[in-house]
C-alpha positions in Angstrom: 73.2 2.8 -53.6 73.7 4.2 -50.6 73.6 7.8 -51.7 70.4 6.7 -53.5 68.8 5.6 -49.9 70.5 8.7 -48.1 68.7 11.4 -50.0 65.5 9.4 -49.9 65.8 9.2 -46.2 66.2 13.0 -46.3 63.5 13.6 -48.6 61.0 11.0 -46.0 62.6 12.8 -43.2 61.8 16.5 -44.5 59.1 16.0 -45.4 57.7 13.9 -42.0 58.7 17.5 -40.2 56.8 19.4 -42.8 54.1 16.9 -41.4 54.3 17.1 -38.1 54.8 21.1 -38.4 51.3 21.1 -40.6 49.4 19.2 -38.0 50.9 21.0 -35.3 50.2 24.2 -36.3 46.2 22.6 -37.5 46.4 21.5 -33.3 46.9 24.5 -32.2 44.6 26.6 -34.2 41.8 23.5 -33.0 43.3 23.8 -29.4 43.1 28.2 -29.5 39.0 27.4 -30.6 36.5 27.8 -27.1 34.3 24.6 -26.1 30.8 25.4 -26.2 28.4 23.9 -24.5 24.8 21.9 -25.5 22.8 24.5 -26.7 19.3 24.0 -25.0 16.3 24.9 -27.1 12.6 25.6 -26.0 9.9 23.9 -27.9 7.8 27.5 -28.7 11.4 28.7 -29.6 10.7 30.2 -33.4 13.7 28.4 -34.7 12.0 25.0 -34.0 9.5 26.4 -36.3 11.7 27.6 -38.9 14.0 24.5 -39.4 10.8 22.3 -39.2 9.7 24.2 -42.7 12.7 24.5 -44.0 14.8 21.2 -43.6 18.3 21.4 -44.9 21.8 22.7 -44.3 21.1 26.4 -43.2 23.6 29.2 -42.9 23.3 31.1 -39.5 24.8 34.1 -40.7 21.6 34.8 -43.6 18.9 33.5 -40.8 17.1 36.7 -39.1 14.5 34.8 -36.4 13.9 36.7 -32.7 15.4 33.5 -31.2 17.2 33.1 -28.4 18.8 29.9 -29.2 20.0 31.6 -32.7 21.8 33.9 -30.6 23.4 31.6 -28.7 24.2 29.3 -31.8 25.9 32.4 -33.8 27.7 33.2 -30.2 28.8 29.4 -30.1 30.7 30.7 -33.6 28.4 28.0 -35.7 27.9 28.8 -39.4 25.7 26.0 -40.8 23.4 23.7 -39.3 21.4 20.7 -40.5 18.5 20.2 -38.6 18.1 15.9 -37.9 14.0 16.0 -38.1 12.4 12.2 -37.3 8.8 12.2 -37.8 8.2 15.6 -38.0 9.5 16.2 -35.1 13.2 18.3 -34.0 15.4 15.8 -32.5 18.9 17.3 -33.0 20.8 19.8 -35.2 24.5 19.0 -36.7 26.0 22.2 -36.2 29.5 23.1 -37.9 31.9 25.8 -37.5 34.0 27.4 -40.6 35.8 24.8 -42.3 39.8 24.7 -41.6 40.5 26.2 -45.4 38.6 29.4 -44.8 36.0 28.7 -47.6 32.3 28.6 -48.1 30.8 25.2 -47.6 30.1 23.9 -51.1 26.6 22.5 -53.0 28.1 19.1 -52.5 29.2 19.6 -49.0 25.6 20.8 -48.5 24.3 17.7 -50.3 26.5 15.5 -48.6 25.2 16.7 -44.8 21.6 16.7 -45.9 22.0 12.8 -47.0 24.0 12.3 -43.5 21.2 14.2 -41.6 18.7 12.6 -43.1 20.1 8.8 -42.2 21.3 10.1 -38.6 18.1 11.6 -37.5 16.1 8.3 -37.0 18.8 6.9 -35.3 19.0 9.7 -32.9 15.6 9.2 -31.9 15.9 5.7 -31.6 18.7 6.3 -29.1 16.5 8.8 -27.2 14.2 6.5 -26.7 16.0 3.9 -25.8 17.3 6.0 -22.9 13.8 7.7 -22.2 12.6 4.0 -22.1 15.5 3.1 -19.5 15.2 6.4 -17.4 11.7 5.4 -16.9 12.8 1.9 -16.0 14.9 2.8 -13.4 12.3 5.8 -11.8 9.7 2.6 -12.0 11.8 0.5 -9.9 12.8 3.8 -7.6 9.5 4.1 -6.9 8.5 0.7 -6.8 11.4 0.0 -4.2 10.1 3.1 -2.2 6.7 2.0 -1.9 8.2 -1.7 -0.3 9.7 0.0 2.0 6.6 2.0 3.1 4.5 -1.1 3.1 7.3 -2.7 5.4 7.2 0.4 7.7 3.6 0.3 7.7 3.0 -3.4 8.3 5.7 -3.3 10.9 4.1 -0.8 13.1 0.3 -1.5 12.4 -0.8 -3.6 15.7 -0.7 -7.7 15.0 -3.6 -8.8 17.3 -6.8 -7.2 18.2 -7.5 -6.2 22.2 -8.8 -9.2 24.3 -11.5 -6.6 26.3 -14.3 -8.5 28.8 -17.6 -7.3 27.4 -16.6 -5.7 24.5 -15.7 -6.6 20.6 -13.1 -5.4 18.6 -12.5 -5.7 14.8 -9.9 -4.1 12.7 -9.4 -3.6 8.6 -6.7 -2.2 7.1 -6.3 -2.2 3.0 -3.2 -0.4 1.5 -3.8 1.2 -1.6 -1.2 0.7 -4.0 0.5 4.1 -3.8 0.8 3.6 -0.1 -0.6 6.5 2.1 -0.6 7.1 5.3 -3.2 5.8 6.9 -2.1 4.3 11.0 -3.7 3.1 13.6 -2.9 1.3 17.4 -4.5 0.4 20.7 -2.7 1.4 23.6 -3.1 -0.8 27.4 -3.2 1.3 30.7 -1.9 -0.1 33.4 -5.4 0.7 35.1 -7.2 -1.9 32.2 -8.2 1.4 30.4 -7.8 0.8 26.5 -6.3 3.5 24.5 -7.6 3.8 20.8 -5.4 5.9 17.7 -6.7 6.1 14.1 -4.7 9.2 11.9 -4.1 10.0 8.1 -0.6 11.3 6.9 -1.0 13.3 3.6 1.1 12.3 0.8 2.1 9.1 0.2 5.2 7.0 -0.2 8.1 6.4 1.7 7.8 10.2 3.6 4.1 9.6 4.3 5.3 6.8 6.3 8.0 7.7 8.3 5.7 11.0 9.2 3.4 7.9 10.3 6.0 6.1 12.0 7.2 9.4 13.8 3.8 10.4 14.8 2.5 7.1 16.1 6.3 7.3 18.1 5.3 10.2 19.7 1.7 10.1 20.5 2.9 6.9 22.0 4.7 8.3 24.5 2.2 11.3 25.6 -0.4 8.8 25.6 1.7 6.6 28.5 2.3 10.2 30.2 -1.2 9.5 31.7 -2.1 12.9 29.4 -6.1 13.3 28.6 -6.4 12.5 24.8 -6.8 16.9 24.5 -3.6 16.8 25.8 -1.8 14.3 24.4 -2.7 15.9 20.6 -1.9 19.3 21.8 2.1 18.1 22.9 2.4 15.8 19.6 1.4 18.4 17.5 3.6 21.0 18.9 6.5 18.4 18.9 5.8 17.2 15.2 5.2 20.7 13.7 9.3 21.9 13.6 10.4 19.0 11.6 7.3 17.9 9.4 7.6 17.8 5.2 6.1 21.1 4.2 2.4 20.8 3.0 2.5 17.7 4.9 0.2 17.5 7.8 -1.7 14.4 10.1 -5.1 13.8 11.0 -5.8 11.3 14.1 -8.4 10.3 16.6 -7.3 9.9 20.1 -10.0 7.9 22.5 -9.5 6.2 26.1 -12.0 4.0 26.5 -13.2 2.4 30.2 -14.3 -0.7 29.5 -15.9 -1.3 32.8 -18.1 2.1 32.9 -18.4 2.6 28.8 -16.8 5.9 29.4 -15.3 6.9 26.2 -13.1 10.4 26.0 -11.8 11.3 22.8 -10.2 14.5 20.8 -10.0 15.0 17.2 -7.3 16.8 15.1 -8.8 17.4 11.4 -10.1 13.0 11.4 -12.8 12.2 10.1 -15.6 11.9 12.5 -16.4 8.6 14.3 -19.9 7.1 14.3 -21.4 6.7 17.4 -24.3 3.8 17.3 -27.1 3.4 20.2 -30.7 2.9 21.0 -31.9 6.4 20.3 -30.4 6.1 16.4 -26.9 7.2 14.4 -24.8 10.3 16.0 -21.1 12.0 15.3 -18.7 12.2 17.8 -17.9 15.7 17.3 -14.9 17.5 19.1 -12.7 19.8 17.1 -9.2 20.7 16.3 -6.7 21.2 13.6 -4.6 18.5 12.1 -1.3 17.4 13.6 2.2 19.9 12.1 0.3 22.6 10.6 0.3 25.1 13.9 1.9 24.8 16.6 0.2 26.2 20.5 -3.2 24.6 18.8 -5.7 23.5 21.7 -7.6 20.5 21.1 -11.2 19.9 22.3 -12.0 16.7 24.3 -15.7 14.9 24.6 -16.9 11.7 25.9 -19.9 9.5 25.2 -20.9 6.6 27.4 -21.4 3.5 25.8 -24.4 1.1 26.9 -24.5 -2.3 26.1 -25.2 -2.7 22.7 -23.9 0.1 21.6 -21.2 0.7 19.0 -18.6 3.3 17.2 -17.0 3.2 14.0 -13.8 4.7 13.2 -12.8 5.3 9.7 -10.1 6.8 6.9 -11.0 9.2 4.1 -10.2 6.3 1.9 -14.2 4.7 2.4 -15.3 7.6 1.8 -14.0 9.1 -0.8 -13.8 5.8 -3.2 -15.2 6.6 -6.8 -16.9 4.5 -8.9 -16.1 4.0 -12.4 -18.5 7.1 -13.0 -16.6 8.7 -10.4 -19.4 9.1 -8.1 -17.9 9.4 -4.6 -19.4 6.9 -1.9 -19.6 9.4 0.2 -20.7 10.4 4.0 -24.6 10.1 3.4 -24.0 6.5 2.2 -22.1 5.3 4.7 -24.7 7.4 7.8 -27.7 5.5 5.4 -25.8 2.2 5.8 -25.3 2.6 9.3 -28.5 3.5 10.3 -30.2 0.7 8.3 -28.1 -2.0 10.2 -29.4 -4.8 12.0 -26.3 -6.2 12.9 -26.8 -9.8 11.4 -23.2 -9.6 10.2 -20.3 -7.5 11.3 -20.2 -3.9 10.7 -16.9 -4.2 8.8 -17.9 -6.7 5.8 -21.4 -5.2 5.8 -19.3 -1.4 5.0 -16.7 -3.5 2.4 -19.5 -5.4 0.4 -21.3 -2.1 -0.2 -17.9 -0.8 -1.2 -17.4 -3.5 -3.1 -20.7 -3.5 -5.3 -20.3 0.3 -5.6 -16.9 0.6 -7.0 -17.2 -2.8 -9.5 -14.8 -4.8 -10.1 -12.4 -2.8 -11.8 -11.7 -0.8 -8.9 -8.1 0.8 -8.2 -8.4 1.6 -4.9 -6.9 5.1 -4.6 -6.1 5.4 -0.8 -6.0 3.5 2.1 -8.8 1.7 3.5 -9.1 1.7 7.6 -11.4 0.5 9.6 -11.7 -0.1 13.8 -14.7 -1.3 15.2 -16.0 -0.8 19.0 -18.9 -2.8 20.1 -20.6 -3.6 23.8 -21.7 -6.3 24.6 -25.6 -6.6 24.7 -24.9 -8.5 28.2 -23.2 -7.8 30.8 -20.8 -10.7 31.8 -17.4 -11.4 31.3 -18.0 -12.0 27.5 -19.7 -11.0 24.6 -22.7 -13.4 23.9 -23.0 -14.0 19.9 -26.0 -15.1 18.8 -26.3 -16.8 15.6 -28.4 -16.1 13.3 -28.1 -19.3 11.2 -26.9 -21.7 13.6 -24.2 -23.7 11.5 -24.8 -26.8 14.5 -27.3 -29.0 16.0 -28.3 -27.1 19.4 -30.1 -28.0 22.5 -33.4 -26.1 23.2 -32.7 -23.2 24.7 -29.0 -23.3 23.7 -29.3 -20.6 20.9 -26.4 -18.3 22.8 -22.7 -18.4 22.2 -20.0 -16.9 24.7 -16.9 -15.4 23.4 -13.5 -17.0 24.8 -11.5 -14.9 22.3 -10.6 -13.4 19.0 -7.5 -12.6 17.0 -6.3 -11.6 13.9 -3.3 -13.4 12.6 -0.9 -11.8 9.6 -0.8 -14.3 6.4 2.7 -15.4 6.7 4.4 -18.5 6.7 4.7 -20.1 10.2 1.9 -17.9 12.0 -0.4 -21.1 12.4 2.2 -21.8 15.7 0.9 -18.9 17.2 -3.1 -19.2 16.0 -2.6 -22.8 17.5 -1.0 -21.4 20.9 -3.1 -18.9 21.6 -6.3 -21.1 21.2 -4.8 -23.4 23.1 -4.8 -21.0 26.0 -7.9 -19.5 25.7 -9.7 -23.4 26.1 -7.5 -23.8 29.0 -10.3 -23.1 31.2 -13.0 -25.5 29.8 -10.4 -28.4 31.0 -10.6 -30.4 27.6 -8.7 -34.1 27.9 -4.9 -33.3 26.9 -5.2 -35.3 23.6 -8.4 -33.9 22.4 -6.9 -30.0 23.4 -3.5 -31.7 21.0 -5.9 -33.1 18.6 -7.6 -29.5 18.2 -4.8 -27.0 18.1 -3.0 -29.7 15.4 -6.7 -29.2 13.3 -6.5 -24.7 13.7 -2.8 -24.8 12.6 -3.8 -27.1 9.7 -7.1 -24.9 9.0 -5.1 -21.6 9.3 -2.4 -22.5 7.4 -4.7 -23.7 4.1 -6.9 -19.6 5.2 -3.3 -18.3 4.6 -2.0 -19.9 1.7 -4.9 -20.8 -0.1 -7.2 -18.0 0.7 -5.2 -14.9 1.4 -2.4 -16.2 -0.9 0.3 -15.3 2.1 -0.5 -11.7 2.0 0.3 -10.3 5.3 -2.3 -7.2 4.5 -4.8 -10.0 4.6 -4.9 -11.0 8.0 -6.8 -14.7 9.1 -9.3 -14.3 11.7 -10.2 -16.4 14.1 -12.6 -16.7 17.1 -12.9 -18.8 19.6 -16.6 -19.5 21.1 -18.3 -21.8 23.5 -21.9 -23.1 24.8 -23.5 -25.1 27.2 -23.1 -28.2 24.5 -20.1 -27.0 22.0 -16.8 -25.6 21.5 -16.2 -24.2 18.6 -13.3 -22.1 16.2 -14.1 -20.1 13.7 -11.3 -18.9 11.1 -11.7 -17.0 8.4 -10.1 -16.0 5.4 -10.4 -13.0 2.8 -10.6 -15.3 -0.1 -12.6 -14.6 -3.1 -15.4 -16.8 -2.9 -14.6 -19.9 -4.6 -16.5 -22.7 -2.6 -13.9 -25.1 -1.0 -14.7 -28.9 -2.1 -16.1 -31.1 0.2 -13.4 -33.3 2.3 -12.5 -36.5 0.5 -10.8 -39.7 1.7 -7.0 -39.1 -0.2 -6.4 -42.1 -2.0 -2.7 -43.3 -0.1 -1.4 -45.5 -2.9 -1.6 -42.9 -5.5 0.0 -40.4 -3.4 2.8 -42.5 -2.5 3.1 -43.9 -6.1 2.9 -40.2 -7.3 0.2 -40.1 -9.2 -1.8 -37.4 -7.3 -0.2 -33.9 -5.6 1.1 -34.9 -2.2 -0.9 -31.6 -1.2 -4.9 -32.1 -0.4 -4.9 -34.0 2.8 -5.5 -30.8 5.3 -9.5 -30.7 4.8 -10.1 -34.0 5.1 -7.3 -34.4 8.4 -9.2 -31.4 10.1 -12.0 -33.2 9.6 -11.1 -36.5 11.7 -9.6 -34.4 14.2 -12.5 -32.7 15.8 -16.3 -33.7 15.9 -17.7 -31.5 13.1 -16.4 -29.4 10.5 -19.0 -26.6 8.5 -17.4 -25.2 5.5 -19.2 -21.5 4.5 -18.3 -19.3 1.6 -19.4 -15.8 0.7 -18.5 -13.3 -1.2 -15.5 -12.4 0.2 -14.3 -15.0 2.6 -14.5 -18.9 3.5 -15.4 -19.5 7.0 -14.5 -22.9 8.2 -16.1 -23.9 12.0 -14.3 -26.2 13.9 -16.8 -28.3 16.2 -15.9 -30.0 19.5 -18.9 -31.2 21.2 -18.5 -31.0 25.6 -21.2 -33.3 27.1 -23.2 -36.5 25.5 -23.4 -38.0 21.9 -26.8 -36.4 20.8 -24.9 -34.2 18.8 -22.7 -36.4 17.1 -19.7 -38.8 17.6 -16.9 -37.8 19.5 -13.3 -38.1 18.8 -11.2 -38.7 21.8 
């Protein structure tokens, strides 16, 4: 028994050694083969057409084509190729080298390989599609992240409020496109009372444009505060920007300095769209020559000036306005803009006019192609300290002859939670000189905060790029705070007395107090809705009881 077992173990041991030796030789044979890299096949390579017309296992040595891919396949030592075809498209190749037995592939082998290819091709195509979709999703996420960063940069650098100049009225509008461009505007305050006004546009989009915008703005501000003239500011900015600006990028920019006392406007232009000057004689372009910033060093920039008389106004804008297209691919264009400004009668803010006309031209299906930036500067008809605003359709009862409203201040508040406090405090500061009773002042401030919060939340949907504009106006009889959002024009419901018991019992929403509360904090409230805005006018009467009951 022991002998038999010993013999069996010897036989098994000998067989194992022979098997180990065979495996070792096979491994040596395999390891002696050169590893080949993937073979790239161009879509127009002749071998693609051949495989599509002749599916099935193909012996490479018998194939003769003027094909770079075929030469690479032969150099790799491949003997048989089975094309993987899915829905008429070549999605891959199943490549086989020589058999270890050095025998040819049999008919059975070829049939088996063809069946394998038939099943593998659709699976491979699905895997390719999944990989492509995953790659596209990652790319979309990268682009969205880039756009978020670019928007944040733009939002951070744009002015948070408009300048308040006695005798002047400034408005601005900025709407970034989805694919963020490089529009920017800025105001610079000089110690001697002059105001610098910048507007520019960086070519390209996304983070690169936003970074160039930030750099350009920083250089411009630094040079401007160095007491340089507009032309010199652009000249030095160009020289500093040129060495570092990315290839194929440049910046168009207009820089102007306003003396609010004399109405003198000095300006220089670095290839930006020409501003329009409305005056008693008609409409003129403010022309000054100069190359865009960053293209070539050593450029000089022409300086011009204009004297803005009472009633004159200037429009600065970016090409996102004039280059907007409608569904027929017609462009809004300069002629249309000039015609609108030439026919403008002053019955509404010019920015509202242009945005309304732009919306009418492009239609509701318009996908904004570029940033739209507008800045308007208007000198009051009055020579007094503040602008006189005559309302074409007064919303409050007036004494005979009391048709003029004097602007105390105007501000633009970003639609972000908490900014209602900023509005409340700025309005409070603006009306301090009126010496309102403290209780009435606090009620007014509370009403302003509530109305601003409603405008930011319900009108602008807390979109920071859609500001709430606030005007504080006073006449001999009344004080008015006008709060306007950029809602869709849906009428605001009239306030009604909330059902306190129902709200406490949670039978009604706890919301809905806003307009009711506002109406009980001030003397009168007027709600105005148009196609693009909601406007709330909060009224406090300053004398007598002829205009309504006072709330003390």
